[in-house]
A tleap script that builds the chain and sets N, CA, C and O, in Angstrom:
source leaprc.protein.ff14SB
mol = sequence {
  NMET THR GLN LYS HIE LYS PRO HIE ILE ARG
  ASP ASP HIE ARG ALA THR CYS LEU THR CYS
  MET ASP GLY ARG ILE GLN ILE PRO VAL ILE
  THR TRP ILE ARG ARG SER SER LYS VAL LYS
  TYR VAL ASP ILE ILE SER GLU PRO GLY MET
  ASP GLY ILE LEU ASN ARG PRO HIE ALA GLN
  MET ASP ALA ILE LEU THR GLY ILE LYS ILE
  SER THR THR VAL ASN HIE SER SER HIE ILE
  PHE VAL VAL GLY HIE PHE ASP CYS ARG GLY
  ASN PRO ALA THR TYR GLN LYS HIE LYS ALA
  GLN ILE ILE PHE GLY THR LYS LYS ILE LYS
  LYS LEU PHE PRO SER TYR PRO LEU THR GLY
  LEU TRP VAL ASN SER LYS TRP GLN VAL LYS
  LYS ILE ILE GLU LEU CLEU
}
set mol.1.N position { 114.512 99.367 63.091 }
set mol.1.CA position { 113.229 99.372 63.767 }
set mol.1.C position { 113.355 100.197 65.051 }
set mol.1.O position { 114.215 99.913 65.885 }
set mol.2.N position { 112.524 101.194 65.213 }
set mol.2.CA position { 112.583 102.015 66.417 }
set mol.2.C position { 111.675 101.437 67.487 }
set mol.2.O position { 110.640 100.830 67.211 }
set mol.3.N position { 112.105 101.649 68.704 }
set mol.3.CA position { 111.340 101.124 69.835 }
set mol.3.C position { 110.452 102.222 70.396 }
set mol.3.O position { 110.919 103.334 70.644 }
set mol.4.N position { 109.193 101.921 70.596 }
set mol.4.CA position { 108.273 102.895 71.174 }
set mol.4.C position { 108.402 102.859 72.693 }
set mol.4.O position { 108.507 101.795 73.302 }
set mol.5.N position { 108.393 104.042 73.283 }
set mol.5.CA position { 108.479 104.127 74.735 }
set mol.5.C position { 107.087 104.191 75.313 }
set mol.5.O position { 106.273 105.028 74.923 }
set mol.6.N position { 106.825 103.312 76.233 }
set mol.6.CA position { 105.537 103.321 76.923 }
set mol.6.C position { 105.633 104.259 78.114 }
set mol.6.O position { 106.656 104.288 78.797 }
set mol.7.N position { 104.582 105.024 78.371 }
set mol.7.CA position { 104.623 105.872 79.571 }
set mol.7.C position { 104.667 104.995 80.818 }
set mol.7.O position { 104.069 103.921 80.875 }
set mol.8.N position { 105.394 105.491 81.808 }
set mol.8.CA position { 105.490 104.747 83.068 }
set mol.8.C position { 104.131 104.728 83.767 }
set mol.8.O position { 103.548 105.783 84.019 }
set mol.9.N position { 103.642 103.568 84.072 }
set mol.9.CA position { 102.373 103.424 84.791 }
set mol.9.C position { 102.683 102.866 86.168 }
set mol.9.O position { 103.311 101.816 86.309 }
set mol.10.N position { 102.234 103.584 87.165 }
set mol.10.CA position { 102.484 103.142 88.544 }
set mol.10.C position { 101.684 101.878 88.843 }
set mol.10.O position { 100.488 101.812 88.556 }
set mol.11.N position { 102.331 100.902 89.405 }
set mol.11.CA position { 101.627 99.682 89.780 }
set mol.11.C position { 101.522 99.553 91.300 }
set mol.11.O position { 101.244 98.475 91.827 }
set mol.12.N position { 101.748 100.668 91.993 }
set mol.12.CA position { 101.701 100.623 93.459 }
set mol.12.C position { 100.668 101.601 94.011 }
set mol.12.O position { 100.941 102.333 94.962 }
set mol.13.N position { 99.501 101.606 93.416 }
set mol.13.CA position { 98.436 102.490 93.891 }
set mol.13.C position { 98.209 102.250 95.386 }
set mol.13.O position { 98.103 101.111 95.840 }
set mol.14.N position { 98.137 103.361 96.144 }
set mol.14.CA position { 98.085 103.256 97.600 }
set mol.14.C position { 96.943 104.040 98.210 }
set mol.14.O position { 96.387 104.962 97.613 }
set mol.15.N position { 96.618 103.630 99.431 }
set mol.15.CA position { 95.723 104.376 100.313 }
set mol.15.C position { 96.462 104.552 101.638 }
set mol.15.O position { 97.423 103.838 101.926 }
set mol.16.N position { 96.003 105.510 102.435 }
set mol.16.CA position { 96.574 105.776 103.752 }
set mol.16.C position { 95.540 105.387 104.791 }
set mol.16.O position { 94.364 105.720 104.647 }
set mol.17.N position { 95.959 104.689 105.831 }
set mol.17.CA position { 95.028 104.243 106.863 }
set mol.17.C position { 95.512 104.684 108.241 }
set mol.17.O position { 96.598 104.306 108.679 }
set mol.18.N position { 94.691 105.493 108.922 }
set mol.18.CA position { 94.947 105.900 110.305 }
set mol.18.C position { 94.147 104.950 111.178 }
set mol.18.O position { 92.917 105.000 111.197 }
set mol.19.N position { 94.836 104.097 111.890 }
set mol.19.CA position { 94.149 103.021 112.587 }
set mol.19.C position { 94.809 102.702 113.927 }
set mol.19.O position { 95.903 103.175 114.235 }
set mol.20.N position { 94.124 101.904 114.693 }
set mol.20.CA position { 94.647 101.420 115.962 }
set mol.20.C position { 95.765 100.417 115.694 }
set mol.20.O position { 95.813 99.784 114.639 }
set mol.21.N position { 96.651 100.287 116.659 }
set mol.21.CA position { 97.755 99.332 116.541 }
set mol.21.C position { 97.304 97.881 116.695 }
set mol.21.O position { 98.078 96.966 116.412 }
set mol.22.N position { 96.075 97.655 117.135 }
set mol.22.CA position { 95.555 96.317 117.434 }
set mol.22.C position { 95.673 95.401 116.210 }
set mol.22.O position { 95.040 95.646 115.182 }
set mol.23.N position { 96.471 94.366 116.325 }
set mol.23.CA position { 96.704 93.434 115.229 }
set mol.23.C position { 95.478 92.673 114.766 }
set mol.23.O position { 95.453 92.166 113.645 }
set mol.24.N position { 94.458 92.584 115.614 }
set mol.24.CA position { 93.253 91.850 115.221 }
set mol.24.C position { 92.523 92.508 114.060 }
set mol.24.O position { 91.808 91.836 113.316 }
set mol.25.N position { 92.697 93.816 113.898 }
set mol.25.CA position { 91.927 94.504 112.861 }
set mol.25.C position { 92.722 94.764 111.589 }
set mol.25.O position { 92.142 95.153 110.575 }
set mol.26.N position { 94.015 94.562 111.616 }
set mol.26.CA position { 94.853 94.936 110.475 }
set mol.26.C position { 94.458 94.225 109.179 }
set mol.26.O position { 94.253 94.884 108.159 }
set mol.27.N position { 94.349 92.915 109.198 }
set mol.27.CA position { 94.040 92.181 107.966 }
set mol.27.C position { 92.641 92.504 107.452 }
set mol.27.O position { 92.492 92.767 106.259 }
set mol.28.N position { 91.595 92.498 108.306 }
set mol.28.CA position { 90.279 92.863 107.771 }
set mol.28.C position { 90.230 94.274 107.186 }
set mol.28.O position { 89.589 94.496 106.159 }
set mol.29.N position { 90.901 95.224 107.829 }
set mol.29.CA position { 90.889 96.608 107.339 }
set mol.29.C position { 91.648 96.711 106.020 }
set mol.29.O position { 91.142 97.302 105.066 }
set mol.30.N position { 92.832 96.157 105.949 }
set mol.30.CA position { 93.620 96.228 104.715 }
set mol.30.C position { 92.872 95.548 103.570 }
set mol.30.O position { 92.826 96.077 102.459 }
set mol.31.N position { 92.294 94.392 103.832 }
set mol.31.CA position { 91.534 93.673 102.802 }
set mol.31.C position { 90.363 94.513 102.314 }
set mol.31.O position { 90.139 94.619 101.108 }
set mol.32.N position { 89.610 95.114 103.240 }
set mol.32.CA position { 88.458 95.936 102.862 }
set mol.32.C position { 88.895 97.145 102.037 }
set mol.32.O position { 88.281 97.451 101.014 }
set mol.33.N position { 89.943 97.828 102.470 }
set mol.33.CA position { 90.422 99.008 101.749 }
set mol.33.C position { 90.909 98.618 100.353 }
set mol.33.O position { 90.595 99.301 99.378 }
set mol.34.N position { 91.655 97.551 100.250 }
set mol.34.CA position { 92.166 97.130 98.941 }
set mol.34.C position { 91.026 96.806 97.985 }
set mol.34.O position { 91.078 97.153 96.805 }
set mol.35.N position { 90.006 96.147 98.494 }
set mol.35.CA position { 88.864 95.791 97.633 }
set mol.35.C position { 88.022 97.010 97.266 }
set mol.35.O position { 87.649 97.181 96.105 }
set mol.36.N position { 87.728 97.843 98.237 }
set mol.36.CA position { 86.815 98.966 97.992 }
set mol.36.C position { 87.471 100.100 97.219 }
set mol.36.O position { 86.793 100.798 96.465 }
set mol.37.N position { 88.764 100.298 97.388 }
set mol.37.CA position { 89.454 101.414 96.748 }
set mol.37.C position { 90.267 101.001 95.533 }
set mol.37.O position { 90.811 101.846 94.822 }
set mol.38.N position { 90.346 99.709 95.302 }
set mol.38.CA position { 91.128 99.198 94.190 }
set mol.38.C position { 92.580 99.698 94.237 }
set mol.38.O position { 93.147 100.127 93.232 }
set mol.39.N position { 93.149 99.625 95.432 }
set mol.39.CA position { 94.560 99.969 95.619 }
set mol.39.C position { 95.345 98.691 95.863 }
set mol.39.O position { 94.793 97.670 96.274 }
set mol.40.N position { 96.624 98.766 95.605 }
set mol.40.CA position { 97.474 97.595 95.804 }
set mol.40.C position { 98.041 97.550 97.221 }
set mol.40.O position { 98.164 96.480 97.817 }
set mol.41.N position { 98.389 98.742 97.760 }
set mol.41.CA position { 99.011 98.799 99.077 }
set mol.41.C position { 98.280 99.777 99.989 }
set mol.41.O position { 97.635 100.720 99.532 }
set mol.42.N position { 98.397 99.528 101.282 }
set mol.42.CA position { 97.803 100.411 102.285 }
set mol.42.C position { 98.911 100.826 103.246 }
set mol.42.O position { 99.481 99.992 103.950 }
set mol.43.N position { 99.211 102.125 103.267 }
set mol.43.CA position { 100.174 102.658 104.226 }
set mol.43.C position { 99.477 102.784 105.573 }
set mol.43.O position { 98.445 103.447 105.678 }
set mol.44.N position { 100.026 102.163 106.589 }
set mol.44.CA position { 99.413 102.139 107.921 }
set mol.44.C position { 100.113 103.142 108.836 }
set mol.44.O position { 101.333 103.121 108.997 }
set mol.45.N position { 99.310 104.014 109.427 }
set mol.45.CA position { 99.772 104.919 110.478 }
set mol.45.C position { 98.969 104.509 111.708 }
set mol.45.O position { 97.751 104.686 111.743 }
set mol.46.N position { 99.642 103.964 112.710 }
set mol.46.CA position { 98.882 103.394 113.832 }
set mol.46.C position { 99.303 103.968 115.179 }
set mol.46.O position { 100.468 104.279 115.423 }
set mol.47.N position { 98.317 104.089 116.022 }
set mol.47.CA position { 98.467 104.491 117.422 }
set mol.47.C position { 97.401 103.729 118.207 }
set mol.47.O position { 96.350 103.413 117.649 }
set mol.48.N position { 97.636 103.428 119.472 }
set mol.48.CA position { 96.587 102.787 120.267 }
set mol.48.C position { 95.372 103.717 120.363 }
set mol.48.O position { 95.477 104.834 120.870 }
set mol.49.N position { 94.230 103.251 119.877 }
set mol.49.CA position { 93.012 104.053 119.942 }
set mol.49.C position { 93.062 105.277 119.040 }
set mol.49.O position { 92.766 106.387 119.482 }
set mol.50.N position { 93.430 105.084 117.792 }
set mol.50.CA position { 93.623 106.205 116.862 }
set mol.50.C position { 92.413 107.132 116.787 }
set mol.50.O position { 92.587 108.351 116.767 }
set mol.51.N position { 91.197 106.597 116.746 }
set mol.51.CA position { 90.021 107.481 116.634 }
set mol.51.C position { 89.911 108.398 117.849 }
set mol.51.O position { 89.506 109.553 117.712 }
set mol.52.N position { 90.257 107.911 119.013 }
set mol.52.CA position { 90.258 108.741 120.217 }
set mol.52.C position { 91.356 109.800 120.176 }
set mol.52.O position { 91.140 110.940 120.587 }
set mol.53.N position { 92.531 109.422 119.681 }
set mol.53.CA position { 93.642 110.365 119.595 }
set mol.53.C position { 93.293 111.524 118.671 }
set mol.53.O position { 93.619 112.672 118.973 }
set mol.54.N position { 92.644 111.245 117.567 }
set mol.54.CA position { 92.278 112.300 116.617 }
set mol.54.C position { 91.284 113.295 117.208 }
set mol.54.O position { 91.091 114.381 116.661 }
set mol.55.N position { 90.657 112.930 118.315 }
set mol.55.CA position { 89.688 113.804 118.969 }
set mol.55.C position { 90.305 114.653 120.069 }
set mol.55.O position { 89.633 115.515 120.636 }
set mol.56.N position { 91.574 114.422 120.378 }
set mol.56.CA position { 92.253 115.219 121.406 }
set mol.56.C position { 93.002 116.368 120.755 }
set mol.56.O position { 93.647 116.178 119.724 }
set mol.57.N position { 92.927 117.546 121.335 }
set mol.57.CA position { 93.674 118.660 120.740 }
set mol.57.C position { 95.181 118.449 120.876 }
set mol.57.O position { 95.694 118.227 121.974 }
set mol.58.N position { 95.863 118.520 119.773 }
set mol.58.CA position { 97.323 118.485 119.697 }
set mol.58.C position { 97.979 117.179 120.136 }
set mol.58.O position { 99.207 117.094 120.127 }
set mol.59.N position { 97.229 116.181 120.509 }
set mol.59.CA position { 97.834 114.937 120.992 }
set mol.59.C position { 98.457 114.165 119.841 }
set mol.59.O position { 97.752 113.751 118.921 }
set mol.60.N position { 99.748 113.970 119.881 }
set mol.60.CA position { 100.494 113.130 118.944 }
set mol.60.C position { 100.239 113.465 117.477 }
set mol.60.O position { 100.542 112.649 116.606 }
set mol.61.N position { 99.696 114.627 117.183 }
set mol.61.CA position { 99.317 114.955 115.817 }
set mol.61.C position { 100.515 115.173 114.894 }
set mol.61.O position { 100.414 114.907 113.697 }
set mol.62.N position { 101.634 115.647 115.413 }
set mol.62.CA position { 102.781 115.907 114.538 }
set mol.62.C position { 103.229 114.634 113.819 }
set mol.62.O position { 103.433 114.648 112.605 }
set mol.63.N position { 103.381 113.558 114.547 }
set mol.63.CA position { 103.823 112.297 113.940 }
set mol.63.C position { 102.773 111.762 112.967 }
set mol.63.O position { 103.116 111.254 111.899 }
set mol.64.N position { 101.509 111.873 113.328 }
set mol.64.CA position { 100.430 111.399 112.452 }
set mol.64.C position { 100.415 112.206 111.156 }
set mol.64.O position { 100.330 111.636 110.068 }
set mol.65.N position { 100.496 113.526 111.271 }
set mol.65.CA position { 100.473 114.382 110.081 }
set mol.65.C position { 101.701 114.160 109.207 }
set mol.65.O position { 101.600 114.192 107.980 }
set mol.66.N position { 102.852 113.939 109.819 }
set mol.66.CA position { 104.052 113.622 109.051 }
set mol.66.C position { 103.854 112.333 108.258 }
set mol.66.O position { 104.223 112.250 107.086 }
set mol.67.N position { 103.275 111.340 108.903 }
set mol.67.CA position { 102.994 110.069 108.217 }
set mol.67.C position { 102.050 110.246 107.041 }
set mol.67.O position { 102.267 109.675 105.972 }
set mol.68.N position { 101.001 111.038 107.238 }
set mol.68.CA position { 100.050 111.280 106.144 }
set mol.68.C position { 100.746 112.010 104.997 }
set mol.68.O position { 100.546 111.666 103.832 }
set mol.69.N position { 101.560 113.012 105.318 }
set mol.69.CA position { 102.255 113.774 104.271 }
set mol.69.C position { 103.191 112.876 103.464 }
set mol.69.O position { 103.239 112.982 102.238 }
set mol.70.N position { 103.922 112.008 104.122 }
set mol.70.CA position { 104.812 111.090 103.408 }
set mol.70.C position { 103.993 110.139 102.533 }
set mol.70.O position { 104.332 109.906 101.373 }
set mol.71.N position { 102.917 109.597 103.094 }
set mol.71.CA position { 102.087 108.656 102.355 }
set mol.71.C position { 101.458 109.294 101.121 }
set mol.71.O position { 101.392 108.675 100.059 }
set mol.72.N position { 100.993 110.548 101.267 }
set mol.72.CA position { 100.314 111.199 100.147 }
set mol.72.C position { 101.282 111.804 99.130 }
set mol.72.O position { 101.054 111.702 97.925 }
set mol.73.N position { 102.353 112.429 99.600 }
set mol.73.CA position { 103.239 113.124 98.654 }
set mol.73.C position { 104.346 112.234 98.092 }
set mol.73.O position { 104.661 112.325 96.905 }
set mol.74.N position { 104.933 111.388 98.912 }
set mol.74.CA position { 106.028 110.535 98.451 }
set mol.74.C position { 105.492 109.224 97.865 }
set mol.74.O position { 105.936 108.786 96.803 }
set mol.75.N position { 104.548 108.611 98.555 }
set mol.75.CA position { 103.991 107.327 98.099 }
set mol.75.C position { 102.783 107.492 97.185 }
set mol.75.O position { 102.277 106.511 96.640 }
set mol.76.N position { 102.327 108.706 97.019 }
set mol.76.CA position { 101.207 109.027 96.117 }
set mol.76.C position { 99.903 108.316 96.488 }
set mol.76.O position { 99.160 107.869 95.615 }
set mol.77.N position { 99.641 108.219 97.763 }
set mol.77.CA position { 98.378 107.661 98.227 }
set mol.77.C position { 97.235 108.519 97.682 }
set mol.77.O position { 97.365 109.737 97.557 }
set mol.78.N position { 96.132 107.877 97.365 }
set mol.78.CA position { 95.012 108.594 96.754 }
set mol.78.C position { 93.784 108.706 97.644 }
set mol.78.O position { 92.810 109.350 97.254 }
set mol.79.N position { 93.798 108.105 98.815 }
set mol.79.CA position { 92.614 108.065 99.682 }
set mol.79.C position { 93.084 107.887 101.123 }
set mol.79.O position { 94.053 107.172 101.377 }
set mol.80.N position { 92.404 108.532 102.063 }
set mol.80.CA position { 92.770 108.422 103.483 }
set mol.80.C position { 91.597 107.807 104.238 }
set mol.80.O position { 90.445 108.182 104.019 }
set mol.81.N position { 91.893 106.868 105.120 }
set mol.81.CA position { 90.881 106.200 105.940 }
set mol.81.C position { 91.178 106.427 107.416 }
set mol.81.O position { 92.336 106.460 107.833 }
set mol.82.N position { 90.115 106.584 108.200 }
set mol.82.CA position { 90.198 106.692 109.656 }
set mol.82.C position { 89.412 105.516 110.215 }
set mol.82.O position { 88.259 105.304 109.838 }
set mol.83.N position { 90.029 104.745 111.116 }
set mol.83.CA position { 89.416 103.505 111.583 }
set mol.83.C position { 89.297 103.464 113.104 }
set mol.83.O position { 90.221 103.837 113.828 }
set mol.84.N position { 88.136 103.000 113.571 }
set mol.84.CA position { 87.915 102.672 114.975 }
set mol.84.C position { 87.409 101.246 115.041 }
set mol.84.O position { 86.971 100.692 114.032 }
set mol.85.N position { 87.466 100.640 116.236 }
set mol.85.CA position { 87.035 99.239 116.288 }
set mol.85.C position { 86.488 98.825 117.652 }
set mol.85.O position { 86.729 99.459 118.679 }
set mol.86.N position { 85.744 97.735 117.601 }
set mol.86.CA position { 85.188 97.063 118.762 }
set mol.86.C position { 86.313 96.609 119.688 }
set mol.86.O position { 87.387 96.220 119.230 }
set mol.87.N position { 86.059 96.662 120.983 }
set mol.87.CA position { 86.988 96.150 121.993 }
set mol.87.C position { 88.368 96.798 121.897 }
set mol.87.O position { 89.392 96.130 122.039 }
set mol.88.N position { 88.379 98.103 121.655 }
set mol.88.CA position { 89.648 98.829 121.575 }
set mol.88.C position { 90.181 99.044 122.992 }
set mol.88.O position { 89.525 99.673 123.822 }
set mol.89.N position { 91.350 98.527 123.253 }
set mol.89.CA position { 91.926 98.649 124.597 }
set mol.89.C position { 92.651 99.973 124.785 }
set mol.89.O position { 92.867 100.407 125.916 }
set mol.90.N position { 93.028 100.617 123.685 }
set mol.90.CA position { 93.662 101.928 123.762 }
set mol.90.C position { 92.652 103.059 123.860 }
set mol.90.O position { 93.002 104.178 124.235 }
set mol.91.N position { 91.392 102.769 123.522 }
set mol.91.CA position { 90.320 103.751 123.559 }
set mol.91.C position { 89.016 103.027 123.917 }
set mol.91.O position { 88.123 102.898 123.080 }
set mol.92.N position { 88.913 102.555 125.168 }
set mol.92.CA position { 87.700 101.826 125.553 }
set mol.92.C position { 86.507 102.775 125.585 }
set mol.92.O position { 86.467 103.705 126.391 }
set mol.93.N position { 85.543 102.537 124.711 }
set mol.93.CA position { 84.376 103.413 124.601 }
set mol.93.C position { 83.230 102.633 123.982 }
set mol.93.O position { 83.426 101.554 123.422 }
set mol.94.N position { 82.048 103.184 124.086 }
set mol.94.CA position { 80.879 102.572 123.467 }
set mol.94.C position { 80.942 102.740 121.952 }
set mol.94.O position { 81.718 103.550 121.444 }
set mol.95.N position { 80.134 101.982 121.242 }
set mol.95.CA position { 80.061 102.124 119.793 }
set mol.95.C position { 79.686 103.554 119.416 }
set mol.95.O position { 80.275 104.130 118.501 }
set mol.96.N position { 78.715 104.125 120.114 }
set mol.96.CA position { 78.267 105.480 119.795 }
set mol.96.C position { 79.409 106.494 119.954 }
set mol.96.O position { 79.555 107.405 119.139 }
set mol.97.N position { 80.202 106.330 120.996 }
set mol.97.CA position { 81.338 107.224 121.217 }
set mol.97.C position { 82.378 107.060 120.108 }
set mol.97.O position { 82.886 108.042 119.567 }
set mol.98.N position { 82.690 105.790 119.776 }
set mol.98.CA position { 83.629 105.533 118.679 }
set mol.98.C position { 83.115 106.137 117.372 }
set mol.98.O position { 83.868 106.770 116.631 }
set mol.99.N position { 81.838 105.936 117.100 }
set mol.99.CA position { 81.258 106.460 115.861 }
set mol.99.C position { 81.429 107.977 115.789 }
set mol.99.O position { 81.833 108.510 114.756 }
set mol.100.N position { 81.123 108.666 116.880 }
set mol.100.CA position { 81.285 110.128 116.923 }
set mol.100.C position { 82.756 110.511 116.731 }
set mol.100.O position { 83.059 111.489 116.047 }
set mol.101.N position { 83.669 109.742 117.335 }
set mol.101.CA position { 85.095 110.031 117.201 }
set mol.101.C position { 85.583 109.789 115.767 }
set mol.101.O position { 86.402 110.553 115.255 }
set mol.102.N position { 85.093 108.747 115.133 }
set mol.102.CA position { 85.461 108.459 113.743 }
set mol.102.C position { 84.990 109.599 112.840 }
set mol.102.O position { 85.737 110.060 111.977 }
set mol.103.N position { 83.760 110.047 113.037 }
set mol.103.CA position { 83.215 111.144 112.228 }
set mol.103.C position { 84.021 112.420 112.455 }
set mol.103.O position { 84.408 113.088 111.497 }
set mol.104.N position { 84.273 112.756 113.709 }
set mol.104.CA position { 85.037 113.965 114.030 }
set mol.104.C position { 86.455 113.876 113.456 }
set mol.104.O position { 86.940 114.816 112.827 }
set mol.105.N position { 87.108 112.735 113.683 }
set mol.105.CA position { 88.482 112.558 113.203 }
set mol.105.C position { 88.584 112.621 111.688 }
set mol.105.O position { 89.532 113.190 111.147 }
set mol.106.N position { 87.615 112.040 111.010 }
set mol.106.CA position { 87.587 112.066 109.549 }
set mol.106.C position { 87.436 113.503 109.051 }
set mol.106.O position { 88.125 113.914 108.118 }
set mol.107.N position { 86.544 114.257 109.667 }
set mol.107.CA position { 86.339 115.659 109.284 }
set mol.107.C position { 87.579 116.503 109.587 }
set mol.107.O position { 87.933 117.395 108.816 }
set mol.108.N position { 88.232 116.217 110.707 }
set mol.108.CA position { 89.437 116.949 111.101 }
set mol.108.C position { 90.552 116.746 110.062 }
set mol.108.O position { 91.192 117.708 109.638 }
set mol.109.N position { 90.773 115.512 109.664 }
set mol.109.CA position { 91.823 115.220 108.688 }
set mol.109.C position { 91.439 115.783 107.311 }
set mol.109.O position { 92.310 116.239 106.571 }
set mol.110.N position { 90.166 115.755 106.967 }
set mol.110.CA position { 89.710 116.306 105.682 }
set mol.110.C position { 90.015 117.802 105.597 }
set mol.110.O position { 90.371 118.298 104.529 }
set mol.111.N position { 89.879 118.520 106.708 }
set mol.111.CA position { 90.209 119.948 106.713 }
set mol.111.C position { 91.693 120.178 106.431 }
set mol.111.O position { 92.064 121.169 105.802 }
set mol.112.N position { 92.533 119.262 106.895 }
set mol.112.CA position { 93.977 119.392 106.710 }
set mol.112.C position { 94.447 118.875 105.348 }
set mol.112.O position { 95.488 119.296 104.844 }
set mol.113.N position { 93.682 117.968 104.764 }
set mol.113.CA position { 94.008 117.374 103.466 }
set mol.113.C position { 92.769 117.414 102.576 }
set mol.113.O position { 92.230 116.365 102.222 }
set mol.114.N position { 92.312 118.610 102.211 }
set mol.114.CA position { 91.020 118.755 101.532 }
set mol.114.C position { 90.934 118.136 100.141 }
set mol.114.O position { 89.833 117.849 99.672 }
set mol.115.N position { 92.051 117.926 99.477 }
set mol.115.CA position { 91.991 117.385 98.122 }
set mol.115.C position { 91.914 115.856 98.081 }
set mol.115.O position { 91.842 115.269 97.001 }
set mol.116.N position { 91.928 115.214 99.239 }
set mol.116.CA position { 91.879 113.754 99.290 }
set mol.116.C position { 90.512 113.275 99.775 }
set mol.116.O position { 89.941 113.864 100.693 }
set mol.117.N position { 89.984 112.211 99.168 }
set mol.117.CA position { 88.778 111.612 99.735 }
set mol.117.C position { 89.124 110.953 101.073 }
set mol.117.O position { 90.183 110.346 101.231 }
set mol.118.N position { 88.209 111.090 102.021 }
set mol.118.CA position { 88.393 110.466 103.332 }
set mol.118.C position { 87.199 109.588 103.653 }
set mol.118.O position { 86.060 109.928 103.336 }
set mol.119.N position { 87.469 108.458 104.283 }
set mol.119.CA position { 86.419 107.531 104.674 }
set mol.119.C position { 86.674 107.091 106.100 }
set mol.119.O position { 87.796 106.725 106.452 }
set mol.120.N position { 85.629 107.125 106.929 }
set mol.120.CA position { 85.705 106.630 108.293 }
set mol.120.C position { 85.126 105.229 108.360 }
set mol.120.O position { 84.037 104.977 107.845 }
set mol.121.N position { 85.851 104.316 108.993 }
set mol.121.CA position { 85.446 102.911 109.059 }
set mol.121.C position { 85.322 102.429 110.498 }
set mol.121.O position { 85.997 102.926 111.399 }
set mol.122.N position { 84.454 101.460 110.691 }
set mol.122.CA position { 84.262 100.791 111.976 }
set mol.122.C position { 84.467 99.304 111.777 }
set mol.122.O position { 83.966 98.734 110.808 }
set mol.123.N position { 85.200 98.663 112.686 }
set mol.123.CA position { 85.377 97.212 112.670 }
set mol.123.C position { 84.576 96.659 113.842 }
set mol.123.O position { 84.857 96.966 115.000 }
set mol.124.N position { 83.568 95.835 113.526 }
set mol.124.CA position { 82.646 95.356 114.556 }
set mol.124.C position { 83.160 94.103 115.277 }
set mol.124.O position { 84.282 93.655 115.039 }
set mol.125.N position { 82.335 93.555 116.147 }
set mol.125.CA position { 82.729 92.415 116.989 }
set mol.125.C position { 82.981 91.138 116.185 }
set mol.125.O position { 83.571 90.190 116.703 }
set mol.126.N position { 82.538 91.105 114.924 }
set mol.126.CA position { 82.793 89.950 114.057 }
set mol.126.C position { 83.958 90.243 113.108 }
set mol.126.O position { 84.203 89.496 112.162 }
set mol.127.N position { 84.670 91.341 113.375 }
set mol.127.CA position { 85.822 91.790 112.595 }
set mol.127.C position { 85.439 92.132 111.151 }
set mol.127.O position { 86.239 92.003 110.224 }
set mol.128.N position { 84.192 92.572 110.998 }
set mol.128.CA position { 83.706 93.047 109.703 }
set mol.128.C position { 83.863 94.560 109.649 }
set mol.128.O position { 83.659 95.248 110.650 }
set mol.129.N position { 84.221 95.070 108.494 }
set mol.129.CA position { 84.464 96.492 108.307 }
set mol.129.C position { 83.214 97.152 107.721 }
set mol.129.O position { 82.645 96.673 106.741 }
set mol.130.N position { 82.800 98.260 108.340 }
set mol.130.CA position { 81.607 98.986 107.897 }
set mol.130.C position { 81.969 100.454 107.703 }
set mol.130.O position { 82.708 101.039 108.496 }
set mol.131.N position { 81.437 101.032 106.638 }
set mol.131.CA position { 81.668 102.448 106.360 }
set mol.131.C position { 80.771 103.288 107.261 }
set mol.131.O position { 79.572 103.027 107.361 }
set mol.132.N position { 81.351 104.305 107.924 }
set mol.132.CA position { 80.618 105.216 108.806 }
set mol.132.C position { 80.370 106.559 108.117 }
set mol.132.O position { 79.273 107.110 108.199 }
set mol.133.N position { 81.395 107.081 107.439 }
set mol.133.CA position { 81.301 108.385 106.792 }
set mol.133.C position { 82.233 108.389 105.591 }
set mol.133.O position { 83.283 107.746 105.590 }
set mol.134.N position { 81.816 109.139 104.556 }
set mol.134.CA position { 82.673 109.302 103.380 }
set mol.134.C position { 82.625 110.769 102.971 }
set mol.134.O position { 81.550 111.336 102.773 }
set mol.135.N position { 83.797 111.371 102.848 }
set mol.135.CA position { 83.929 112.766 102.443 }
set mol.135.C position { 84.781 112.814 101.187 }
set mol.135.O position { 85.977 112.526 101.226 }
set mol.136.N position { 84.167 113.175 100.087 }
set mol.136.CA position { 84.897 113.183 98.807 }
set mol.136.C position { 85.490 114.531 98.491 }
set mol.136.O position { 86.130 114.696 97.453 }
savepdb mol mol.pdb
quit
């Protein structure tokens, strides 16, 4: 009796998340991404006030881009998220400012990684995650 070989199916579908280091938002963001993207794992690339950092020219971008490249090429992440949140101590700003930064940052990363869908997210004062922008 010969044994049939099944093709290897990855069971570690991933997404990449560029987010603030603030621990208050990690679980809500990961939960939302896992549910909405149907991924098993979320690779986290974090900096204090990530949405603000993505709006500065050349600020800390080398480490962020290296993280995205590892997540997408080595871990085979299929989607990239950019996150901003309420009461960010690393990037204290109004909601409108955060929203503009999330949109700008999402577009900036999309230019660098055009073959990946990108989604910008906002975490509000009730720690609920809301979609701001989606670029497929």
